[in-house]
Every structure is written in C-alpha cells, then in structure tokens.
C-alpha positions in Angstrom: 85.8 229.4 41.7 83.7 226.3 40.4 85.5 227.4 37.4 88.8 226.8 38.6 87.4 223.6 40.1 86.3 222.3 36.6 89.3 223.1 35.0 91.6 221.4 37.6 89.5 218.1 37.0 90.0 218.3 33.2 93.1 218.7 33.4 93.6 215.7 36.1 91.5 213.7 33.6 93.6 214.7 30.3 97.0 213.5 32.8 95.3 210.6 33.6 94.7 209.6 30.0 98.6 210.6 28.4 99.5 208.4 31.5 97.7 205.3 30.4 98.7 205.5 26.7 102.4 205.8 27.7 101.9 202.6 30.2 100.7 200.6 27.1 103.5 199.5 25.7 105.1 198.4 28.8 101.9 196.5 30.0 102.1 194.0 26.9 105.7 193.8 27.4 104.9 192.4 31.0 102.0 190.0 29.4 104.8 188.4 26.8 106.9 187.9 29.9 104.0 185.7 31.9 103.7 183.8 28.5 107.1 182.8 28.1 107.5 181.7 32.1 104.5 179.3 31.6 105.8 177.9 28.3 109.1 177.1 30.0 107.8 175.6 33.5 105.6 173.4 30.8 107.5 170.0 30.0 107.4 169.6 26.0 106.5 166.0 26.5 107.6 164.5 22.5 106.6 161.4 22.0 109.0 160.5 19.5 112.0 161.6 21.9 110.9 158.8 23.8 111.4 156.0 21.7 114.7 154.3 20.5 114.8 154.5 16.7 116.5 152.2 14.6 120.3 153.0 13.9 119.6 154.9 10.4 123.0 152.9 9.0 121.1 149.7 9.0 119.3 149.2 6.2 119.3 153.1 5.3 115.7 153.7 6.6 113.1 154.3 9.6 110.7 151.5 10.5 107.5 153.4 10.6 105.7 150.5 13.2 107.8 151.5 16.3 105.6 153.2 18.1 104.1 153.8 21.5 100.6 153.3 22.2 98.3 156.3 22.9 98.4 157.8 26.5 95.2 157.3 28.3 94.3 155.2 31.4 94.2 151.1 30.4 90.6 151.4 31.4 90.0 152.7 28.3 92.6 150.7 26.1 91.0 148.1 24.3 93.2 144.8 22.9 95.0 146.4 20.1 96.4 148.8 22.7 94.6 151.7 21.2 92.0 154.1 23.2 88.6 154.0 23.4 85.7 156.5 23.9 84.1 154.5 26.3 85.3 151.9 29.2 86.7 148.9 27.5 88.6 147.0 30.6 88.7 146.9 34.7 91.0 148.7 37.0 94.1 146.7 36.1 92.3 144.4 33.3 93.1 144.3 29.6 91.5 145.7 27.4 88.5 144.5 25.2 86.2 145.8 22.7 86.3 148.1 19.5 88.7 150.1 19.2 88.9 154.3 18.2 91.0 157.2 19.3 89.7 158.9 22.3 88.3 162.1 22.0 89.2 163.7 24.9 92.2 161.9 26.7 92.1 164.3 29.7 88.5 162.9 30.3 89.8 159.4 30.8 92.9 160.1 32.5 91.7 160.7 36.1 93.1 159.3 39.7 93.9 155.6 39.8 92.9 155.3 43.2 88.6 154.6 42.2 89.9 152.3 39.7 90.5 149.2 41.9 87.1 149.6 43.2 85.8 147.4 40.6 88.2 144.5 41.7 86.9 144.6 45.4 83.6 144.9 44.1 83.6 141.7 41.7 85.7 139.1 43.4 83.8 135.8 41.4 82.6 134.8 38.9 78.4 134.9 39.7 76.9 131.8 39.7 80.2 129.7 39.1 81.6 126.7 41.6 84.5 124.7 41.7 85.0 121.3 43.7 87.1 118.7 44.0 85.3 115.6 42.7 85.9 111.9 42.2 88.3 111.4 39.9 87.2 107.7 38.9 83.9 109.4 37.7 83.2 109.3 34.2 81.2 112.3 32.3 78.0 111.0 32.6 78.2 110.5 36.0 79.9 113.7 36.8 77.0 115.2 34.6 74.4 113.1 37.0 75.9 114.8 40.3 75.4 117.7 38.6 72.1 117.2 37.9 71.1 115.9 41.1 72.1 119.3 42.9 70.5 121.4 39.9 73.9 122.2 38.8 75.4 122.7 34.7 78.6 120.9 34.1 81.0 123.2 32.6 83.8 121.2 32.2 86.2 118.8 34.7 89.4 118.3 34.5 92.4 116.1 36.6 95.4 118.0 37.6 98.7 116.3 38.5 99.8 119.2 40.4 97.5 118.8 43.2 96.5 114.9 42.6 92.7 115.9 42.2 90.4 116.1 40.1 88.2 119.6 39.8 84.9 120.3 38.5 83.8 123.4 37.1 79.6 124.0 37.8 76.9 126.4 37.0 74.6 127.3 39.6 71.2 126.7 37.5 69.4 129.0 40.2 69.2 131.5 42.2 70.8 129.7 45.1 74.4 130.9 47.1 77.6 128.9 46.5 77.7 128.7 50.6 74.0 126.8 50.1 75.8 124.6 46.7 78.4 123.7 49.1 76.6 122.7 52.0 74.5 120.4 49.8 77.4 118.7 48.0 79.5 118.2 50.8 76.8 116.4 52.7 76.9 114.0 49.1 80.5 113.4 49.5 82.3 116.2 47.6 85.3 117.8 48.6 86.5 121.6 48.6 83.8 123.3 47.0 84.3 127.4 46.7 83.3 130.1 44.1 85.2 130.4 41.3 87.4 133.8 41.9 88.3 136.5 39.5 91.8 137.3 38.5 92.7 140.3 36.7 96.0 141.7 35.1 98.1 144.2 37.2 99.0 147.2 34.7 97.7 150.5 34.8 98.6 153.3 32.4 100.5 156.5 34.7 100.4 159.8 33.2 103.5 160.6 31.1 106.5 162.0 33.1 109.1 164.4 31.8 112.3 162.9 29.8 113.0 160.0 28.3 112.4 156.9 30.4 112.4 154.2 27.9 114.8 151.0 29.1 115.9 153.0 32.4 115.0 149.8 34.3 118.5 148.3 33.1 120.6 151.3 34.7 118.1 150.6 37.7 118.9 147.1 37.8 122.1 147.3 36.8 121.5 144.5 33.7 124.3 145.3 32.1 127.1 144.6 34.4 124.8 141.0 35.4 124.3 140.5 31.9 128.2 140.1 31.8 127.5 136.8 34.1 124.3 135.5 32.9 121.5 135.9 30.6 119.3 133.2 31.6 120.2 130.5 29.4 118.4 127.2 29.5 116.3 128.4 32.3 112.5 127.9 31.7 110.0 130.6 32.6 106.4 129.9 32.3 104.5 132.8 31.8 100.7 133.1 32.9 99.0 135.7 31.4 97.1 137.1 28.2 97.8 136.4 25.1 101.9 136.6 23.7 102.5 137.6 20.3 105.4 134.8 19.7 105.6 136.7 16.3 107.3 139.5 17.9 110.8 140.2 16.8 111.7 140.9 20.6 110.5 137.5 21.4 112.0 135.3 18.3 113.6 132.1 19.2 112.5 133.0 22.9 109.1 130.6 22.9 109.8 127.2 24.1 105.7 125.9 23.9 102.3 127.4 24.4 99.4 126.3 25.8 96.0 128.3 25.9 94.2 127.3 28.8 91.3 129.3 27.8 90.9 127.3 24.4 89.9 130.3 22.9 90.3 132.1 19.4 91.6 135.1 20.6 94.7 137.3 19.0 97.7 138.0 21.1 97.5 141.0 24.0 99.5 144.0 24.5 99.7 142.8 28.5 100.9 139.1 27.8 102.7 140.7 25.1 105.1 142.9 27.2 105.2 141.0 30.1 107.3 138.4 28.1 109.2 141.5 26.6 110.3 142.5 30.0 111.9 139.1 30.4 113.3 137.9 27.3 113.4 140.8 24.8 116.8 140.9 22.7 116.0 142.9 19.6 115.6 147.1 19.8 115.3 146.2 23.3 116.8 144.5 26.1 115.0 142.4 28.6 116.3 141.2 32.2 117.1 137.4 31.2 117.1 137.6 27.3 118.2 134.1 26.5 115.4 132.8 28.5 112.8 130.1 27.3 109.3 131.2 27.5 106.4 129.0 28.1 103.4 131.0 27.2 100.6 130.1 28.8 97.2 132.2 28.2 95.0 132.0 31.3 93.7 135.6 30.7 90.8 136.5 28.1 89.2 139.8 27.0 85.7 140.1 29.1 83.5 142.8 29.1 84.8 143.8 32.2 88.5 143.9 30.9 91.2 141.1 30.6 90.4 138.3 33.5 91.0 134.6 34.6 89.6 132.7 37.2 90.6 129.9 39.1 89.8 126.7 37.5 91.5 128.4 34.5 95.0 130.0 36.8 95.1 126.0 37.9 95.1 124.7 34.7 98.2 126.7 33.6 99.7 126.4 36.8 99.3 122.7 36.3 100.9 122.7 32.3 103.6 124.8 33.9 104.8 122.1 36.3 104.2 119.5 33.7 106.4 120.9 30.9 110.0 122.1 33.0 109.0 125.7 34.1 111.9 126.7 36.4 110.2 129.9 37.2 106.3 130.8 37.4 105.6 134.7 36.5 102.2 135.4 37.7 101.2 139.1 36.9 97.9 139.2 38.1 96.3 139.6 41.1 92.6 138.3 43.0 91.7 137.1 46.8 92.5 135.0 48.7 91.8 131.5 47.1 91.8 128.1 48.5 92.3 126.3 45.1 95.0 128.1 43.9 96.7 127.9 47.1 96.8 124.6 46.5 97.9 125.0 43.5 100.7 127.2 44.8 101.8 124.7 48.0 102.0 121.9 45.3 104.2 124.0 43.0 106.6 125.2 45.6 106.8 121.6 46.7 108.4 121.0 42.9 111.0 123.4 43.7 109.2 126.0 41.3 110.4 129.2 41.7 107.1 131.4 41.6 106.9 135.6 41.3 104.1 137.7 41.4 103.0 141.5 41.0 102.1 143.1 44.4 99.2 144.7 42.8 98.0 148.1 41.6 95.2 148.9 44.1 97.0 151.3 46.3 97.7 151.9 49.9 94.8 151.1 51.3 93.7 147.7 49.8 93.8 144.5 51.8 97.1 142.1 50.8 96.3 140.7 47.4 96.8 136.9 46.2 99.0 135.1 44.5 101.6 137.5 45.4 100.2 137.6 49.4 100.9 133.9 49.6 104.7 133.2 51.4 105.8 130.7 48.8 105.6 133.7 46.4 108.3 136.3 45.7 106.0 139.2 45.8 107.2 142.6 43.5 106.4 146.3 44.2 106.8 149.1 41.6 108.9 151.9 41.6 109.4 154.6 38.9 112.7 156.6 37.0 113.0 158.0 40.5 113.0 155.5 42.6 109.6 156.3 44.3 107.1 153.8 45.0 104.3 153.6 42.0 101.2 155.5 43.6 98.7 152.6 42.7 101.4 149.9 44.2 99.8 147.8 46.7 101.9 147.7 50.3 102.4 145.2 53.0 104.8 142.7 55.0 104.8 140.4 52.4 106.6 142.3 49.7 110.2 140.6 49.2 112.0 143.3 47.0 110.5 146.2 44.2 111.5 146.9 40.9 111.3 149.4 38.0 107.1 149.5 37.0 106.5 152.7 35.5 106.9 154.0 32.1 107.8 150.7 31.1 108.7 150.7 27.2 107.9 147.0 26.3 107.1 145.2 22.8 103.1 145.3 21.5 101.2 142.8 19.3 102.3 143.3 15.4 105.9 144.5 16.3 104.6 147.2 17.9 105.6 148.8 21.2 103.7 150.1 24.1 104.8 152.5 27.3 103.1 151.4 30.5 103.1 150.9 34.4 101.9 148.3 36.7 103.7 145.8 39.0 102.9 143.5 36.5 106.1 144.6 35.1 107.7 145.0 37.9 107.4 141.2 38.7 108.5 140.3 34.9 111.9 141.7 35.6 112.2 140.0 38.6 111.2 136.9 37.1 114.2 137.5 35.0 116.6 138.1 37.8 115.5 134.9 39.0 116.8 133.5 35.6 120.0 134.6 35.7 120.7 133.6 38.9 119.9 129.9 37.6 121.8 130.1 35.0 124.3 130.1 37.2 123.0 127.4 39.4 119.9 125.4 38.6 120.3 123.6 41.9 119.3 126.7 44.0 115.8 126.2 45.8 113.2 129.1 46.0 113.7 130.5 49.7 117.7 130.6 48.3 116.2 132.6 45.2 114.2 134.9 47.5 116.7 135.4 50.5 119.8 136.3 48.1 117.2 139.0 46.1 116.6 140.3 49.6 120.1 140.6 50.8 121.5 142.2 47.7 118.9 144.6 47.2 119.2 148.3 46.8 118.1 149.8 50.3 114.8 152.6 49.3 112.8 153.6 51.8 113.0 153.8 55.4 116.2 152.5 56.6 116.1 148.4 56.6 113.2 146.6 55.3 109.7 148.3 55.0 105.9 147.4 53.9 106.5 149.6 50.1 110.0 148.8 48.9 110.3 145.0 51.1 114.2 144.9 51.0 114.5 147.4 48.6 114.9 147.8 44.5 116.5 144.4 43.2 120.1 144.6 41.7 120.4 142.0 39.4 124.4 142.2 39.2 125.0 142.0 43.3 122.2 138.9 43.7 123.9 137.0 40.5 127.4 137.7 41.9 126.0 136.4 45.4 125.5 132.8 43.5 127.2 130.5 44.1 128.3 129.0 40.7 127.7 125.4 39.9 130.4 123.2 38.5 130.4 123.2 34.6 129.2 119.6 34.2 126.3 119.4 35.9 124.9 122.6 34.5 125.2 120.9 31.0 123.7 117.8 32.4 121.0 119.9 33.8 119.8 121.8 30.3 121.2 119.0 27.8 123.4 121.4 25.7 127.0 121.4 26.0 128.7 124.0 27.3 130.2 125.3 24.0 126.5 126.0 22.9 125.5 128.0 25.8 128.5 130.5 25.2 127.4 130.8 21.8 124.1 131.7 23.4 125.8 134.7 25.1 127.3 135.8 22.5 124.1 135.9 19.9 122.5 138.0 22.6 124.8 141.1 24.1 124.4 142.7 27.2 123.4 145.7 25.5 121.4 147.0 22.8 122.3 149.8 20.5 118.9 152.3 21.0 120.0 154.5 18.5 118.6 157.9 20.5 116.8 160.5 18.8 117.3 163.0 22.1 119.9 164.0 24.5 118.7 161.7 27.2 118.8 158.6 25.6 122.2 159.2 24.5 123.0 159.8 28.5 121.5 156.4 28.9 123.4 154.7 26.4 126.4 156.7 27.7 126.0 155.1 31.0 125.3 152.1 29.8 129.2 152.0 28.2 130.4 153.1 30.8 129.0 150.3 33.2 131.1 148.0 30.8 134.1 149.2 31.5 136.6 147.2 34.3 136.9 150.1 36.2 133.4 151.0 36.5 132.9 147.2 37.5 
C-alpha cells in the first residue's frame, strides 16, 4: 500500500512537470503581449515632430538652430533657456545663473503647486523703501534727508506719469519699514512703502501628446481676424525681461527700447517669448504681427530668478506713457502695491489699454496684481483642449482666457522655445487689442474690455465664471465687432498714408507656411487654409 502511494506521487510529479514545460511557450507569448500593450499606451513624444521646420524648397537646406529648449521646470532654467542641475529661478521668474544639462529631468519636473509659495514668502525687497519726496530737493538735499533718517539713497526720479518724485532708499539698520515710514511721515515725506517684488508669469509645463505648435492661432481665430487687421500703427509697450530685438521673428517690429534697470544683461527667454507672441512674423505668427513694440527691460536675473520692483516697474510705465504706447502688456504678478496702483490709474487716465497675466499661483492664491486692478484686463490660461491651466489664478477679476499651455515662441539667439504660463495668454490678448485699435484707434480701454468679453467663446460654467472670465477670447469676433473708424482720421492718428498701411498688411500674410514634419501639423495647416475660404468665414 505504501509502495502504491509512492508510485502515485511519483507519477503526479512527472505529470505536473510535463504540463509546466508544455505551458512555457504560452507564458512567453502572454508576456510579450503585455509589453506591447504598455508601449502602445505610452505616447511617442518625439520633440522633433512638434517643431515646424523650414520648407525644404527654400534655400535647399534645414536650419539647424530651430529647436525647443529642454523640458524641465522653469525653476531650473537659466537665462539661455538651458536646464541646470540646481534651481536658478523662483516660482514664476525667468532663469539666471550658470547653465548646464539636467542629468535627471524627472527630478525637477514635480508639481507646480508648491512653487508659488516662493513668491508669497518674498513679497518685498528686504531693507528697501520707496517714498514720495519733495521734487524741488537737489541730490545733495535728498542725500541729507536720507542721512537724517539713517537711510541710504539709492536713487530718485521724477515721474511725470503720476506727477511725483519718488525716492528709493535702503534702511541701513534693523528698523522695520513701518518704523521708518512713521519717522519720514513726521518729517513731511509722503507715501512711504516697501519696494515690492514682482515676478514673471511663466512655468514649464509637462509635455503633452501630439503637436501643439501654434494651436493658439486656430483657438483664437487669428487667421480670420488677420483678414481684417494686423495691428498696423499700434504701439504696444512690453514691460518685461530683455527682448532679443535681432530675432528674425521680431524684424522691424521694435519701435524703441528702454532699460529701466540700466543693466548689461543680454536678451532673456521670457521677454523674447512675450514679444514673439504678439508680433512674430517669420516662421511663426503673432496675434498682431504688424504692431510696434516698445521693448522695456524691467526684469533682471537675480539669485531667485528674473524679478523687478515697484520703483523699476513705475519707470517702465512712465516710459511707456511718455513714448506713445497705446497698449501696455504686463506679464508679471506681485502683491497689491500703492505706488504701482497710482501708476496704473494715471496710465488708464491717458486712455492706454493695459493687459496683465492673471498669475500662476494656482486656485488657492489670493488675487495678484496688477491683473486684479479694475483698470487692467486680466487674462487666465487655457490649453489645447480648452481646459484651464492648472497653475492659473482664479477670481472675479478675470476678464477673458487665452491659450497659454505649450506655446511655441521665439527665444534668444534665433532659437525657439515651448513654454507655458498666463504670461503668454496676456501677450496674445494684448495683440488682439492692437487689432481692434487698428480698426478704430478711438476705442477707450473700457470699450476694448467690453468687446473682448462680449465676443468671447464661453467655456466652463455657462456665463461668466472665475476660471475663464467671459470665456476664451475670439479675435475674429472681437475685430468684427469694432466699428471701423473713417479712413482719414486713422491716417491722421498714425501719420502714415493709407496706401502704406495696406502695404504693411501685404508684407505680413494672415498665416505662415509652417512646413510640417508630421500629420498633426499638416491637419493644423489644412484647418488654417480652410479658415480662409469665403464659405468658412
């Protein structure tokens, strides 16, 4: 009996072994099938397919410098747009410091939600104040005032825009701004406050599937709008970081430059991208390709990233108002600031349209300025699927939304970048305002805002909401809604004969040939071409 049981166990083991061997090929096949499914679920993020290339029929060669910057968090991007192994910028600022390839991209591409805390925790420049002083004081007398209150005068300037002389001072001991303010006020000095900090509003978002290059053109219906206007004879002041005025996309578009910092820094990716979103007219297309740009450098590279201050931004506003700006683009954000509020009120009183980025501090952020100022058109950011940019600020002050995720733009040294942020949404809307002002230069800021909101394409909850405002801006609808001013007054305002203005529009066609390496871009081009057919319009 024991022997029979042993034989039965032996036979059972041999049968199990035979079944296992027979099943091995099927197990291998099953493993291969799972692997194939995992590959199919993973999008092929070929960066090359996302970049419009030069038409090979032109000059018979490929331009090697048409490329995007590496995909990394903007906090790790230097002033050349390259990724660094350590942080070189703050939450929403431009880059600074040494460049270098990131050895571990995933290490620096975490959630954006934690980044804005840097901004909220460093709202002011430590130990600095700005104060309105007697404009009749000489430099020596202003220095004596500073010494009397244990301060160091960094500089002072008369600002015709607000009709005041503002001094910038450094506190040389450990007194607080409030203490110094009380002492100066007792000595007859007015409007003492901290020198607030502002940061640029762009962030490098994670790459998405497909080819989003220039999708904003179709979302905003710019090809159709450009059959009506290109922004000719409209001047837009861009208060930002340095702009590469030699970039082919910006050729003949810079009407003037002003360095409010007095620095020797080179061009910066943010400022160059903002200008490109408005006036690109080579391989890319801006929202107002025939507009003129006043390039105002107010943001410089600092240890925490590209940033500016109350005093410097007021310089930029003052220059813009004094040099014929009809629109001011402000793709930056910071706290509420009495000095800048005065500057904005004075700018609005001159009939100048102001557009600002809502901010990239996320849904829990309080309103950021200058976007939250009632005289400013605040713009939030959307993506290619009309969803809100995750880091975009919300609030009752949002007027409209515009594309701001994975935006393909120029960068310094004839390069290109793919970037995200409410900064670029604001720039697109500044260009839309220029199209409207070309049609009728007599429009006031309130009318521009009203038309943009009335003609916007509703997104999210029906009607106006805190995410998208009135909806996504519609360039064609907005320009179409503008009652065209008589031809003679337009020529008189611009100082340019009507025939010359027509020639400008012919030089800048409503779309550009972005020779596509992939099907996605081909479908975009097809859609653009369809938009120009009379039936489609």
